CHARMM internal coordinates of N, CA and C (Angstrom, degrees):
IC EDIT
DIST 1 N 1 CA 1.3755
DIST 1 CA 1 C 1.6204
ANGL 1 N 1 CA 1 C 109.77
DIST 1 C 2 N 1.2516
ANGL 1 CA 1 C 2 N 115.61
DIHE 1 N 1 CA 1 C 2 N 142.58
DIST 2 N 2 CA 1.3579
ANGL 1 C 2 N 2 CA 122.25
DIHE 1 CA 1 C 2 N 2 CA -173.77
DIST 2 CA 2 C 1.5955
ANGL 2 N 2 CA 2 C 105.73
DIHE 1 C 2 N 2 CA 2 C -88.53
DIST 2 C 3 N 1.3141
ANGL 2 CA 2 C 3 N 113.05
DIHE 2 N 2 CA 2 C 3 N 129.66
DIST 3 N 3 CA 1.4837
ANGL 2 C 3 N 3 CA 117.35
DIHE 2 CA 2 C 3 N 3 CA 174.23
DIST 3 CA 3 C 1.5234
ANGL 3 N 3 CA 3 C 115.39
DIHE 2 C 3 N 3 CA 3 C -61.85
DIST 3 C 4 N 1.2472
ANGL 3 CA 3 C 4 N 119.06
DIHE 3 N 3 CA 3 C 4 N 152.66
DIST 4 N 4 CA 1.4779
ANGL 3 C 4 N 4 CA 120.83
DIHE 3 CA 3 C 4 N 4 CA 178.34
DIST 4 CA 4 C 1.5951
ANGL 4 N 4 CA 4 C 113.40
DIHE 3 C 4 N 4 CA 4 C -60.28
DIST 4 C 5 N 1.3883
ANGL 4 CA 4 C 5 N 109.53
DIHE 4 N 4 CA 4 C 5 N -36.59
DIST 5 N 5 CA 1.4799
ANGL 4 C 5 N 5 CA 110.64
DIHE 4 CA 4 C 5 N 5 CA 176.11
DIST 5 CA 5 C 1.4915
ANGL 5 N 5 CA 5 C 115.26
DIHE 4 C 5 N 5 CA 5 C -61.45
DIST 5 C 6 N 1.3259
ANGL 5 CA 5 C 6 N 116.09
DIHE 5 N 5 CA 5 C 6 N -45.62
DIST 6 N 6 CA 1.4612
ANGL 5 C 6 N 6 CA 125.48
DIHE 5 CA 5 C 6 N 6 CA -178.65
DIST 6 CA 6 C 1.6341
ANGL 6 N 6 CA 6 C 106.06
DIHE 5 C 6 N 6 CA 6 C -62.34
DIST 6 C 7 N 1.3450
ANGL 6 CA 6 C 7 N 122.00
DIHE 6 N 6 CA 6 C 7 N -41.95
DIST 7 N 7 CA 1.3921
ANGL 6 C 7 N 7 CA 126.75
DIHE 6 CA 6 C 7 N 7 CA -179.51
DIST 7 CA 7 C 1.5414
ANGL 7 N 7 CA 7 C 109.01
DIHE 6 C 7 N 7 CA 7 C -63.67
DIST 7 C 8 N 1.3397
ANGL 7 CA 7 C 8 N 116.07
DIHE 7 N 7 CA 7 C 8 N -46.58
DIST 8 N 8 CA 1.4365
ANGL 7 C 8 N 8 CA 122.33
DIHE 7 CA 7 C 8 N 8 CA -179.26
DIST 8 CA 8 C 1.4881
ANGL 8 N 8 CA 8 C 106.14
DIHE 7 C 8 N 8 CA 8 C -61.07
DIST 8 C 9 N 1.3453
ANGL 8 CA 8 C 9 N 118.44
DIHE 8 N 8 CA 8 C 9 N -46.43
DIST 9 N 9 CA 1.4465
ANGL 8 C 9 N 9 CA 123.57
DIHE 8 CA 8 C 9 N 9 CA -175.81
DIST 9 CA 9 C 1.5591
ANGL 9 N 9 CA 9 C 109.36
DIHE 8 C 9 N 9 CA 9 C -59.92
DIST 9 C 10 N 1.3513
ANGL 9 CA 9 C 10 N 118.34
DIHE 9 N 9 CA 9 C 10 N -44.69
DIST 10 N 10 CA 1.4410
ANGL 9 C 10 N 10 CA 124.26
DIHE 9 CA 9 C 10 N 10 CA 178.72
DIST 10 CA 10 C 1.4741
ANGL 10 N 10 CA 10 C 110.36
DIHE 9 C 10 N 10 CA 10 C -59.64
DIST 10 C 11 N 1.3866
ANGL 10 CA 10 C 11 N 115.32
DIHE 10 N 10 CA 10 C 11 N -53.68
DIST 11 N 11 CA 1.5045
ANGL 10 C 11 N 11 CA 118.21
DIHE 10 CA 10 C 11 N 11 CA -175.85
DIST 11 CA 11 C 1.5312
ANGL 11 N 11 CA 11 C 109.99
DIHE 10 C 11 N 11 CA 11 C -61.49
DIST 11 C 12 N 1.3151
ANGL 11 CA 11 C 12 N 118.34
DIHE 11 N 11 CA 11 C 12 N -35.13
DIST 12 N 12 CA 1.4675
ANGL 11 C 12 N 12 CA 119.89
DIHE 11 CA 11 C 12 N 12 CA 175.20
DIST 12 CA 12 C 1.4784
ANGL 12 N 12 CA 12 C 112.40
DIHE 11 C 12 N 12 CA 12 C -66.19
DIST 12 C 13 N 1.3094
ANGL 12 CA 12 C 13 N 116.40
DIHE 12 N 12 CA 12 C 13 N -39.61
DIST 13 N 13 CA 1.4428
ANGL 12 C 13 N 13 CA 117.36
DIHE 12 CA 12 C 13 N 13 CA 172.72
DIST 13 CA 13 C 1.4761
ANGL 13 N 13 CA 13 C 117.28
DIHE 12 C 13 N 13 CA 13 C -61.30
DIST 13 C 14 N 1.3360
ANGL 13 CA 13 C 14 N 113.14
DIHE 13 N 13 CA 13 C 14 N -40.27
DIST 14 N 14 CA 1.4621
ANGL 13 C 14 N 14 CA 115.56
DIHE 13 CA 13 C 14 N 14 CA 178.35
DIST 14 CA 14 C 1.6039
ANGL 14 N 14 CA 14 C 113.95
DIHE 13 C 14 N 14 CA 14 C -63.57
DIST 14 C 15 N 1.3545
ANGL 14 CA 14 C 15 N 112.56
DIHE 14 N 14 CA 14 C 15 N -37.32
DIST 15 N 15 CA 1.3974
ANGL 14 C 15 N 15 CA 118.89
DIHE 14 CA 14 C 15 N 15 CA 178.31
DIST 15 CA 15 C 1.5951
ANGL 15 N 15 CA 15 C 109.19
DIHE 14 C 15 N 15 CA 15 C -67.43
DIST 15 C 16 N 1.2461
ANGL 15 CA 15 C 16 N 119.48
DIHE 15 N 15 CA 15 C 16 N -43.75
DIST 16 N 16 CA 1.4426
ANGL 15 C 16 N 16 CA 127.08
DIHE 15 CA 15 C 16 N 16 CA 176.80
DIST 16 CA 16 C 1.5202
ANGL 16 N 16 CA 16 C 106.12
DIHE 15 C 16 N 16 CA 16 C -59.09
DIST 16 C 17 N 1.3846
ANGL 16 CA 16 C 17 N 122.67
DIHE 16 N 16 CA 16 C 17 N -51.13
DIST 17 N 17 CA 1.3689
ANGL 16 C 17 N 17 CA 124.87
DIHE 16 CA 16 C 17 N 17 CA 176.82
DIST 17 CA 17 C 1.4328
ANGL 17 N 17 CA 17 C 116.95
DIHE 16 C 17 N 17 CA 17 C -54.39
DIST 17 C 18 N 1.3902
ANGL 17 CA 17 C 18 N 113.42
DIHE 17 N 17 CA 17 C 18 N -43.49
DIST 18 N 18 CA 1.4529
ANGL 17 C 18 N 18 CA 122.72
DIHE 17 CA 17 C 18 N 18 CA -179.27
DIST 18 CA 18 C 1.5479
ANGL 18 N 18 CA 18 C 110.79
DIHE 17 C 18 N 18 CA 18 C -63.30
DIST 18 C 19 N 1.2696
ANGL 18 CA 18 C 19 N 111.40
DIHE 18 N 18 CA 18 C 19 N -45.14
DIST 19 N 19 CA 1.6187
ANGL 18 C 19 N 19 CA 118.91
DIHE 18 CA 18 C 19 N 19 CA 179.39
DIST 19 CA 19 C 1.5384
ANGL 19 N 19 CA 19 C 108.38
DIHE 18 C 19 N 19 CA 19 C -64.46
DIST 19 C 20 N 1.2961
ANGL 19 CA 19 C 20 N 116.23
DIHE 19 N 19 CA 19 C 20 N -41.89
DIST 20 N 20 CA 1.4255
ANGL 19 C 20 N 20 CA 122.84
DIHE 19 CA 19 C 20 N 20 CA 179.74
DIST 20 CA 20 C 1.4813
ANGL 20 N 20 CA 20 C 112.63
DIHE 19 C 20 N 20 CA 20 C -61.81
DIST 20 C 21 N 1.4280
ANGL 20 CA 20 C 21 N 113.68
DIHE 20 N 20 CA 20 C 21 N -50.88
DIST 21 N 21 CA 1.4457
ANGL 20 C 21 N 21 CA 115.21
DIHE 20 CA 20 C 21 N 21 CA 179.06
DIST 21 CA 21 C 1.5435
ANGL 21 N 21 CA 21 C 113.29
DIHE 20 C 21 N 21 CA 21 C -64.91
DIST 21 C 22 N 1.3572
ANGL 21 CA 21 C 22 N 118.82
DIHE 21 N 21 CA 21 C 22 N -31.25
DIST 22 N 22 CA 1.4952
ANGL 21 C 22 N 22 CA 117.47
DIHE 21 CA 21 C 22 N 22 CA 176.71
DIST 22 CA 22 C 1.5198
ANGL 22 N 22 CA 22 C 107.07
DIHE 21 C 22 N 22 CA 22 C -71.35
DIST 22 C 23 N 1.3234
ANGL 22 CA 22 C 23 N 121.22
DIHE 22 N 22 CA 22 C 23 N -36.40
DIST 23 N 23 CA 1.4224
ANGL 22 C 23 N 23 CA 122.59
DIHE 22 CA 22 C 23 N 23 CA -179.38
DIST 23 CA 23 C 1.4863
ANGL 23 N 23 CA 23 C 112.04
DIHE 22 C 23 N 23 CA 23 C -65.47
DIST 23 C 24 N 1.2993
ANGL 23 CA 23 C 24 N 117.87
DIHE 23 N 23 CA 23 C 24 N -38.67
DIST 24 N 24 CA 1.4681
ANGL 23 C 24 N 24 CA 125.55
DIHE 23 CA 23 C 24 N 24 CA 175.63
DIST 24 CA 24 C 1.4555
ANGL 24 N 24 CA 24 C 110.61
DIHE 23 C 24 N 24 CA 24 C -62.24
DIST 24 C 25 N 1.3805
ANGL 24 CA 24 C 25 N 114.50
DIHE 24 N 24 CA 24 C 25 N -51.91
DIST 25 N 25 CA 1.4936
ANGL 24 C 25 N 25 CA 119.93
DIHE 24 CA 24 C 25 N 25 CA -179.98
DIST 25 CA 25 C 1.4517
ANGL 25 N 25 CA 25 C 110.90
DIHE 24 C 25 N 25 CA 25 C -57.93
DIST 25 C 26 N 1.4766
ANGL 25 CA 25 C 26 N 120.30
DIHE 25 N 25 CA 25 C 26 N -44.69
DIST 26 N 26 CA 1.3848
ANGL 25 C 26 N 26 CA 126.39
DIHE 25 CA 25 C 26 N 26 CA 179.35
DIST 26 CA 26 C 1.6062
ANGL 26 N 26 CA 26 C 108.47
DIHE 25 C 26 N 26 CA 26 C -57.26
DIST 26 C 27 N 1.3239
ANGL 26 CA 26 C 27 N 112.49
DIHE 26 N 26 CA 26 C 27 N -46.27
DIST 27 N 27 CA 1.4529
ANGL 26 C 27 N 27 CA 114.60
DIHE 26 CA 26 C 27 N 27 CA -176.75
DIST 27 CA 27 C 1.5199
ANGL 27 N 27 CA 27 C 116.01
DIHE 26 C 27 N 27 CA 27 C -68.36
DIST 27 C 28 N 1.2398
ANGL 27 CA 27 C 28 N 112.73
DIHE 27 N 27 CA 27 C 28 N -35.52
DIST 28 N 28 CA 1.5960
ANGL 27 C 28 N 28 CA 118.52
DIHE 27 CA 27 C 28 N 28 CA 171.60
DIST 28 CA 28 C 1.5124
ANGL 28 N 28 CA 28 C 110.87
DIHE 27 C 28 N 28 CA 28 C -61.09
DIST 28 C 29 N 1.3260
ANGL 28 CA 28 C 29 N 114.89
DIHE 28 N 28 CA 28 C 29 N -48.50
DIST 29 N 29 CA 1.5352
ANGL 28 C 29 N 29 CA 116.95
DIHE 28 CA 28 C 29 N 29 CA 177.83
DIST 29 CA 29 C 1.4314
ANGL 29 N 29 CA 29 C 110.35
DIHE 28 C 29 N 29 CA 29 C -60.09
DIST 29 C 30 N 1.3941
ANGL 29 CA 29 C 30 N 119.72
DIHE 29 N 29 CA 29 C 30 N -43.57
DIST 30 N 30 CA 1.5099
ANGL 29 C 30 N 30 CA 116.16
DIHE 29 CA 29 C 30 N 30 CA -176.70
DIST 30 CA 30 C 1.4947
ANGL 30 N 30 CA 30 C 110.39
DIHE 29 C 30 N 30 CA 30 C -68.71
DIST 30 C 31 N 1.3661
ANGL 30 CA 30 C 31 N 122.93
DIHE 30 N 30 CA 30 C 31 N -34.30
DIST 31 N 31 CA 1.3812
ANGL 30 C 31 N 31 CA 126.24
DIHE 30 CA 30 C 31 N 31 CA 177.37
DIST 31 CA 31 C 1.5870
ANGL 31 N 31 CA 31 C 110.14
DIHE 30 C 31 N 31 CA 31 C -63.31
DIST 31 C 32 N 1.3022
ANGL 31 CA 31 C 32 N 111.05
DIHE 31 N 31 CA 31 C 32 N -42.58
DIST 32 N 32 CA 1.5045
ANGL 31 C 32 N 32 CA 115.20
DIHE 31 CA 31 C 32 N 32 CA -174.79
DIST 32 CA 32 C 1.5922
ANGL 32 N 32 CA 32 C 103.32
DIHE 31 C 32 N 32 CA 32 C -71.28
DIST 32 C 33 N 1.3348
ANGL 32 CA 32 C 33 N 123.45
DIHE 32 N 32 CA 32 C 33 N -36.79
DIST 33 N 33 CA 1.4443
ANGL 32 C 33 N 33 CA 121.88
DIHE 32 CA 32 C 33 N 33 CA 179.48
DIST 33 CA 33 C 1.5722
ANGL 33 N 33 CA 33 C 106.29
DIHE 32 C 33 N 33 CA 33 C -65.44
DIST 33 C 34 N 1.3948
ANGL 33 CA 33 C 34 N 120.73
DIHE 33 N 33 CA 33 C 34 N -46.52
DIST 34 N 34 CA 1.3935
ANGL 33 C 34 N 34 CA 119.14
DIHE 33 CA 33 C 34 N 34 CA 179.50
DIST 34 CA 34 C 1.4696
ANGL 34 N 34 CA 34 C 114.66
DIHE 33 C 34 N 34 CA 34 C -57.63
DIST 34 C 35 N 1.3727
ANGL 34 CA 34 C 35 N 117.11
DIHE 34 N 34 CA 34 C 35 N -38.99
DIST 35 N 35 CA 1.4306
ANGL 34 C 35 N 35 CA 121.40
DIHE 34 CA 34 C 35 N 35 CA 174.30
DIST 35 CA 35 C 1.4999
ANGL 35 N 35 CA 35 C 114.34
DIHE 34 C 35 N 35 CA 35 C -60.48
DIST 35 C 36 N 1.3705
ANGL 35 CA 35 C 36 N 116.09
DIHE 35 N 35 CA 35 C 36 N -45.01
DIST 36 N 36 CA 1.4296
ANGL 35 C 36 N 36 CA 121.11
DIHE 35 CA 35 C 36 N 36 CA 178.38
DIST 36 CA 36 C 1.4911
ANGL 36 N 36 CA 36 C 109.68
DIHE 35 C 36 N 36 CA 36 C -57.32
DIST 36 C 37 N 1.4169
ANGL 36 CA 36 C 37 N 115.89
DIHE 36 N 36 CA 36 C 37 N -47.18
DIST 37 N 37 CA 1.4591
ANGL 36 C 37 N 37 CA 115.34
DIHE 36 CA 36 C 37 N 37 CA -176.21
DIST 37 CA 37 C 1.5825
ANGL 37 N 37 CA 37 C 111.03
DIHE 36 C 37 N 37 CA 37 C -65.93
DIST 37 C 38 N 1.3024
ANGL 37 CA 37 C 38 N 115.20
DIHE 37 N 37 CA 37 C 38 N -39.03
DIST 38 N 38 CA 1.4911
ANGL 37 C 38 N 38 CA 116.76
DIHE 37 CA 37 C 38 N 38 CA 175.20
DIST 38 CA 38 C 1.4757
ANGL 38 N 38 CA 38 C 114.56
DIHE 37 C 38 N 38 CA 38 C -55.81
DIST 38 C 39 N 1.3295
ANGL 38 CA 38 C 39 N 112.48
DIHE 38 N 38 CA 38 C 39 N -45.62
DIST 39 N 39 CA 1.6028
ANGL 38 C 39 N 39 CA 114.47
DIHE 38 CA 38 C 39 N 39 CA -178.98
DIST 39 CA 39 C 1.4346
ANGL 39 N 39 CA 39 C 109.69
DIHE 38 C 39 N 39 CA 39 C -71.57
DIST 39 C 40 N 1.3224
ANGL 39 CA 39 C 40 N 122.65
DIHE 39 N 39 CA 39 C 40 N -33.53
DIST 40 N 40 CA 1.4488
ANGL 39 C 40 N 40 CA 126.72
DIHE 39 CA 39 C 40 N 40 CA 177.39
DIST 40 CA 40 C 1.6050
ANGL 40 N 40 CA 40 C 108.61
DIHE 39 C 40 N 40 CA 40 C -60.35
DIST 40 C 41 N 1.2752
ANGL 40 CA 40 C 41 N 109.15
DIHE 40 N 40 CA 40 C 41 N -49.92
DIST 41 N 41 CA 1.5298
ANGL 40 C 41 N 41 CA 116.46
DIHE 40 CA 40 C 41 N 41 CA 177.34
DIST 41 CA 41 C 1.4090
ANGL 41 N 41 CA 41 C 117.23
DIHE 40 C 41 N 41 CA 41 C -57.87
DIST 41 C 42 N 1.3972
ANGL 41 CA 41 C 42 N 117.56
DIHE 41 N 41 CA 41 C 42 N -50.21
DIST 42 N 42 CA 1.3686
ANGL 41 C 42 N 42 CA 126.33
DIHE 41 CA 41 C 42 N 42 CA 178.24
DIST 42 CA 42 C 1.5485
ANGL 42 N 42 CA 42 C 109.16
DIHE 41 C 42 N 42 CA 42 C -61.56
DIST 42 C 43 N 1.3094
ANGL 42 CA 42 C 43 N 120.10
DIHE 42 N 42 CA 42 C 43 N -45.16
DIST 43 N 43 CA 1.4653
ANGL 42 C 43 N 43 CA 124.27
DIHE 42 CA 42 C 43 N 43 CA 177.50
DIST 43 CA 43 C 1.5574
ANGL 43 N 43 CA 43 C 111.45
DIHE 42 C 43 N 43 CA 43 C -54.30
DIST 43 C 44 N 1.3283
ANGL 43 CA 43 C 44 N 113.83
DIHE 43 N 43 CA 43 C 44 N -46.26
DIST 44 N 44 CA 1.4332
ANGL 43 C 44 N 44 CA 123.90
DIHE 43 CA 43 C 44 N 44 CA -174.59
DIST 44 CA 44 C 1.5320
ANGL 44 N 44 CA 44 C 105.57
DIHE 43 C 44 N 44 CA 44 C -64.40
DIST 44 C 45 N 1.3380
ANGL 44 CA 44 C 45 N 117.22
DIHE 44 N 44 CA 44 C 45 N -47.78
DIST 45 N 45 CA 1.4535
ANGL 44 C 45 N 45 CA 120.65
DIHE 44 CA 44 C 45 N 45 CA -178.50
DIST 45 CA 45 C 1.5938
ANGL 45 N 45 CA 45 C 110.34
DIHE 44 C 45 N 45 CA 45 C -62.98
DIST 45 C 46 N 1.3117
ANGL 45 CA 45 C 46 N 115.39
DIHE 45 N 45 CA 45 C 46 N -33.99
DIST 46 N 46 CA 1.4646
ANGL 45 C 46 N 46 CA 116.52
DIHE 45 CA 45 C 46 N 46 CA 178.99
DIST 46 CA 46 C 1.4983
ANGL 46 N 46 CA 46 C 113.85
DIHE 45 C 46 N 46 CA 46 C -71.42
DIST 46 C 47 N 1.2784
ANGL 46 CA 46 C 47 N 118.91
DIHE 46 N 46 CA 46 C 47 N -18.24
DIST 47 N 47 CA 1.4171
ANGL 46 C 47 N 47 CA 118.62
DIHE 46 CA 46 C 47 N 47 CA 174.21
DIST 47 CA 47 C 1.5210
ANGL 47 N 47 CA 47 C 112.16
DIHE 46 C 47 N 47 CA 47 C -66.43
DIST 47 C 48 N 1.3439
ANGL 47 CA 47 C 48 N 118.48
DIHE 47 N 47 CA 47 C 48 N -30.48
DIST 48 N 48 CA 1.3331
ANGL 47 C 48 N 48 CA 125.28
DIHE 47 CA 47 C 48 N 48 CA 176.12
DIST 48 CA 48 C 1.5024
ANGL 48 N 48 CA 48 C 117.86
DIHE 47 C 48 N 48 CA 48 C -63.64
DIST 48 C 49 N 1.4489
ANGL 48 CA 48 C 49 N 113.12
DIHE 48 N 48 CA 48 C 49 N -18.48
DIST 49 N 49 CA 1.4010
ANGL 48 C 49 N 49 CA 120.06
DIHE 48 CA 48 C 49 N 49 CA -173.84
DIST 49 CA 49 C 1.5700
ANGL 49 N 49 CA 49 C 109.45
DIHE 48 C 49 N 49 CA 49 C -98.56
DIST 49 C 50 N 1.2918
ANGL 49 CA 49 C 50 N 117.91
DIHE 49 N 49 CA 49 C 50 N -8.94
DIST 50 N 50 CA 1.4535
ANGL 49 C 50 N 50 CA 124.66
DIHE 49 CA 49 C 50 N 50 CA -175.22
DIST 50 CA 50 C 1.5743
ANGL 50 N 50 CA 50 C 110.51
DIHE 49 C 50 N 50 CA 50 C -70.26
DIST 50 C 51 N 1.2591
ANGL 50 CA 50 C 51 N 115.98
DIHE 50 N 50 CA 50 C 51 N 143.12
DIST 51 N 51 CA 1.5556
ANGL 50 C 51 N 51 CA 120.48
DIHE 50 CA 50 C 51 N 51 CA 177.02
DIST 51 CA 51 C 1.5616
ANGL 51 N 51 CA 51 C 103.89
DIHE 50 C 51 N 51 CA 51 C -80.71
DIST 51 C 52 N 1.3279
ANGL 51 CA 51 C 52 N 111.24
DIHE 51 N 51 CA 51 C 52 N 167.39
DIST 52 N 52 CA 1.4471
ANGL 51 C 52 N 52 CA 122.38
DIHE 51 CA 51 C 52 N 52 CA 177.90
DIST 52 CA 52 C 1.5219
ANGL 52 N 52 CA 52 C 109.93
DIHE 51 C 52 N 52 CA 52 C -53.18
DIST 52 C 53 N 1.3124
ANGL 52 CA 52 C 53 N 114.98
DIHE 52 N 52 CA 52 C 53 N -45.79
DIST 53 N 53 CA 1.4093
ANGL 52 C 53 N 53 CA 121.47
DIHE 52 CA 52 C 53 N 53 CA -178.59
DIST 53 CA 53 C 1.5943
ANGL 53 N 53 CA 53 C 111.45
DIHE 52 C 53 N 53 CA 53 C -58.38
DIST 53 C 54 N 1.3802
ANGL 53 CA 53 C 54 N 109.67
DIHE 53 N 53 CA 53 C 54 N -49.03
DIST 54 N 54 CA 1.5200
ANGL 53 C 54 N 54 CA 116.65
DIHE 53 CA 53 C 54 N 54 CA 177.16
DIST 54 CA 54 C 1.5228
ANGL 54 N 54 CA 54 C 109.12
DIHE 53 C 54 N 54 CA 54 C -52.36
DIST 54 C 55 N 1.3492
ANGL 54 CA 54 C 55 N 114.66
DIHE 54 N 54 CA 54 C 55 N -50.88
DIST 55 N 55 CA 1.5006
ANGL 54 C 55 N 55 CA 118.12
DIHE 54 CA 54 C 55 N 55 CA -171.87
DIST 55 CA 55 C 1.5631
ANGL 55 N 55 CA 55 C 105.45
DIHE 54 C 55 N 55 CA 55 C -62.25
DIST 55 C 56 N 1.2951
ANGL 55 CA 55 C 56 N 119.86
DIHE 55 N 55 CA 55 C 56 N -44.93
DIST 56 N 56 CA 1.5067
ANGL 55 C 56 N 56 CA 121.53
DIHE 55 CA 55 C 56 N 56 CA -179.62
DIST 56 CA 56 C 1.4603
ANGL 56 N 56 CA 56 C 107.53
DIHE 55 C 56 N 56 CA 56 C -56.79
DIST 56 C 57 N 1.3574
ANGL 56 CA 56 C 57 N 116.71
DIHE 56 N 56 CA 56 C 57 N -43.54
DIST 57 N 57 CA 1.5631
ANGL 56 C 57 N 57 CA 120.43
DIHE 56 CA 56 C 57 N 57 CA -175.89
DIST 57 CA 57 C 1.5301
ANGL 57 N 57 CA 57 C 108.69
DIHE 56 C 57 N 57 CA 57 C -55.11
DIST 57 C 58 N 1.3928
ANGL 57 CA 57 C 58 N 116.10
DIHE 57 N 57 CA 57 C 58 N -44.37
DIST 58 N 58 CA 1.4136
ANGL 57 C 58 N 58 CA 118.48
DIHE 57 CA 57 C 58 N 58 CA -179.98
DIST 58 CA 58 C 1.4628
ANGL 58 N 58 CA 58 C 118.91
DIHE 57 C 58 N 58 CA 58 C -87.79
DIST 58 C 59 N 1.3629
ANGL 58 CA 58 C 59 N 114.64
DIHE 58 N 58 CA 58 C 59 N 2.37
DIST 59 N 59 CA 1.3882
ANGL 58 C 59 N 59 CA 120.37
DIHE 58 CA 58 C 59 N 59 CA 169.85
DIST 59 CA 59 C 1.5273
ANGL 59 N 59 CA 59 C 115.86
DIHE 58 C 59 N 59 CA 59 C 85.39
DIST 59 C 60 N 1.3977
ANGL 59 CA 59 C 60 N 116.59
DIHE 59 N 59 CA 59 C 60 N 23.37
DIST 60 N 60 CA 1.4360
ANGL 59 C 60 N 60 CA 117.48
DIHE 59 CA 59 C 60 N 60 CA -178.36
DIST 60 CA 60 C 1.5857
ANGL 60 N 60 CA 60 C 108.08
DIHE 59 C 60 N 60 CA 60 C -129.39
DIST 60 C 61 N 1.2741
ANGL 60 CA 60 C 61 N 115.72
DIHE 60 N 60 CA 60 C 61 N 161.27
DIST 61 N 61 CA 1.4900
ANGL 60 C 61 N 61 CA 125.08
DIHE 60 CA 60 C 61 N 61 CA -178.81
DIST 61 CA 61 C 1.5913
ANGL 61 N 61 CA 61 C 106.95
DIHE 60 C 61 N 61 CA 61 C -93.87
DIST 61 C 62 N 1.2169
ANGL 61 CA 61 C 62 N 116.64
DIHE 61 N 61 CA 61 C 62 N 167.94
DIST 62 N 62 CA 1.4970
ANGL 61 C 62 N 62 CA 123.50
DIHE 61 CA 61 C 62 N 62 CA 175.02
DIST 62 CA 62 C 1.5585
ANGL 62 N 62 CA 62 C 106.70
DIHE 61 C 62 N 62 CA 62 C -61.76
DIST 62 C 63 N 1.3327
ANGL 62 CA 62 C 63 N 114.87
DIHE 62 N 62 CA 62 C 63 N -46.43
DIST 63 N 63 CA 1.5003
ANGL 62 C 63 N 63 CA 121.41
DIHE 62 CA 62 C 63 N 63 CA 177.60
DIST 63 CA 63 C 1.5178
ANGL 63 N 63 CA 63 C 109.97
DIHE 62 C 63 N 63 CA 63 C -55.95
DIST 63 C 64 N 1.3192
ANGL 63 CA 63 C 64 N 119.53
DIHE 63 N 63 CA 63 C 64 N -47.10
DIST 64 N 64 CA 1.5271
ANGL 63 C 64 N 64 CA 123.94
DIHE 63 CA 63 C 64 N 64 CA 179.15
DIST 64 CA 64 C 1.5223
ANGL 64 N 64 CA 64 C 105.16
DIHE 63 C 64 N 64 CA 64 C -56.33
DIST 64 C 65 N 1.3754
ANGL 64 CA 64 C 65 N 116.39
DIHE 64 N 64 CA 64 C 65 N -51.49
DIST 65 N 65 CA 1.5065
ANGL 64 C 65 N 65 CA 118.47
DIHE 64 CA 64 C 65 N 65 CA -174.26
DIST 65 CA 65 C 1.5381
ANGL 65 N 65 CA 65 C 106.96
DIHE 64 C 65 N 65 CA 65 C -62.10
DIST 65 C 66 N 1.2683
ANGL 65 CA 65 C 66 N 121.92
DIHE 65 N 65 CA 65 C 66 N -44.34
DIST 66 N 66 CA 1.4482
ANGL 65 C 66 N 66 CA 119.48
DIHE 65 CA 65 C 66 N 66 CA 177.54
DIST 66 CA 66 C 1.5077
ANGL 66 N 66 CA 66 C 113.20
DIHE 65 C 66 N 66 CA 66 C -62.88
DIST 66 C 67 N 1.2601
ANGL 66 CA 66 C 67 N 121.01
DIHE 66 N 66 CA 66 C 67 N -41.52
DIST 67 N 67 CA 1.5129
ANGL 66 C 67 N 67 CA 121.72
DIHE 66 CA 66 C 67 N 67 CA 176.69
DIST 67 CA 67 C 1.5027
ANGL 67 N 67 CA 67 C 108.37
DIHE 66 C 67 N 67 CA 67 C -61.64
DIST 67 C 68 N 1.2615
ANGL 67 CA 67 C 68 N 119.28
DIHE 67 N 67 CA 67 C 68 N -42.36
DIST 68 N 68 CA 1.4715
ANGL 67 C 68 N 68 CA 120.83
DIHE 67 CA 67 C 68 N 68 CA -178.17
DIST 68 CA 68 C 1.5601
ANGL 68 N 68 CA 68 C 111.11
DIHE 67 C 68 N 68 CA 68 C -67.87
DIST 68 C 69 N 1.4265
ANGL 68 CA 68 C 69 N 116.23
DIHE 68 N 68 CA 68 C 69 N -42.50
DIST 69 N 69 CA 1.4686
ANGL 68 C 69 N 69 CA 117.95
DIHE 68 CA 68 C 69 N 69 CA 179.48
DIST 69 CA 69 C 1.3498
ANGL 69 N 69 CA 69 C 111.41
DIHE 68 C 69 N 69 CA 69 C -67.10
DIST 69 C 70 N 1.3861
ANGL 69 CA 69 C 70 N 124.50
DIHE 69 N 69 CA 69 C 70 N -21.62
DIST 70 N 70 CA 1.4948
ANGL 69 C 70 N 70 CA 123.88
DIHE 69 CA 69 C 70 N 70 CA -178.53
DIST 70 CA 70 C 1.5572
ANGL 70 N 70 CA 70 C 112.07
DIHE 69 C 70 N 70 CA 70 C -91.52
DIST 70 C 71 N 1.2280
ANGL 70 CA 70 C 71 N 118.20
DIHE 70 N 70 CA 70 C 71 N 0.99
DIST 71 N 71 CA 1.5675
ANGL 70 C 71 N 71 CA 119.00
DIHE 70 CA 70 C 71 N 71 CA 172.13
DIST 71 CA 71 C 1.4379
ANGL 71 N 71 CA 71 C 108.38
DIHE 70 C 71 N 71 CA 71 C -72.24
DIST 71 C 72 N 1.3756
ANGL 71 CA 71 C 72 N 115.29
DIHE 71 N 71 CA 71 C 72 N 145.68
DIST 72 N 72 CA 1.3557
ANGL 71 C 72 N 72 CA 121.50
DIHE 71 CA 71 C 72 N 72 CA 177.95
DIST 72 CA 72 C 1.6069
ANGL 72 N 72 CA 72 C 111.01
DIHE 71 C 72 N 72 CA 72 C -68.87
DIST 72 C 73 N 1.2379
ANGL 72 CA 72 C 73 N 118.91
DIHE 72 N 72 CA 72 C 73 N 146.35
DIST 73 N 73 CA 1.4670
ANGL 72 C 73 N 73 CA 125.33
DIHE 72 CA 72 C 73 N 73 CA -168.61
DIST 73 CA 73 C 1.5162
ANGL 73 N 73 CA 73 C 111.88
DIHE 72 C 73 N 73 CA 73 C -60.91
DIST 73 C 74 N 1.3022
ANGL 73 CA 73 C 74 N 120.93
DIHE 73 N 73 CA 73 C 74 N -20.23
DIST 74 N 74 CA 1.4122
ANGL 73 C 74 N 74 CA 125.96
DIHE 73 CA 73 C 74 N 74 CA -179.09
DIST 74 CA 74 C 1.5591
ANGL 74 N 74 CA 74 C 107.55
DIHE 73 C 74 N 74 CA 74 C -81.95
DIST 74 C 75 N 1.2606
ANGL 74 CA 74 C 75 N 120.10
DIHE 74 N 74 CA 74 C 75 N -20.31
DIST 75 N 75 CA 1.5688
ANGL 74 C 75 N 75 CA 119.99
DIHE 74 CA 74 C 75 N 75 CA -172.02
DIST 75 CA 75 C 1.5032
ANGL 75 N 75 CA 75 C 106.87
DIHE 74 C 75 N 75 CA 75 C -87.09
DIST 75 C 76 N 1.2613
ANGL 75 CA 75 C 76 N 118.64
DIHE 75 N 75 CA 75 C 76 N 137.45
DIST 76 N 76 CA 1.4796
ANGL 75 C 76 N 76 CA 122.59
DIHE 75 CA 75 C 76 N 76 CA 170.81
DIST 76 CA 76 C 1.3874
ANGL 76 N 76 CA 76 C 114.66
DIHE 75 C 76 N 76 CA 76 C -76.39
END
COOR INIT
IC SEED 1 N 1 CA 1 C
IC BUILD
């Protein structure tokens, strides 16, 4: 039979493990979101460096590129 002290210790450990796992998952999701935002921002700024020919090749105008580049990083 498991003593009540050991049972309490194990249940506390499970709670800590659960909180730790949720914290790790939240942190990973937050870092992934920050990475996504950084990539989106960099891609938008790169649009401003493209030549007219490059823009035509991807099917957008200079105005389209400027509108996209001026969007906040969090907007899709």
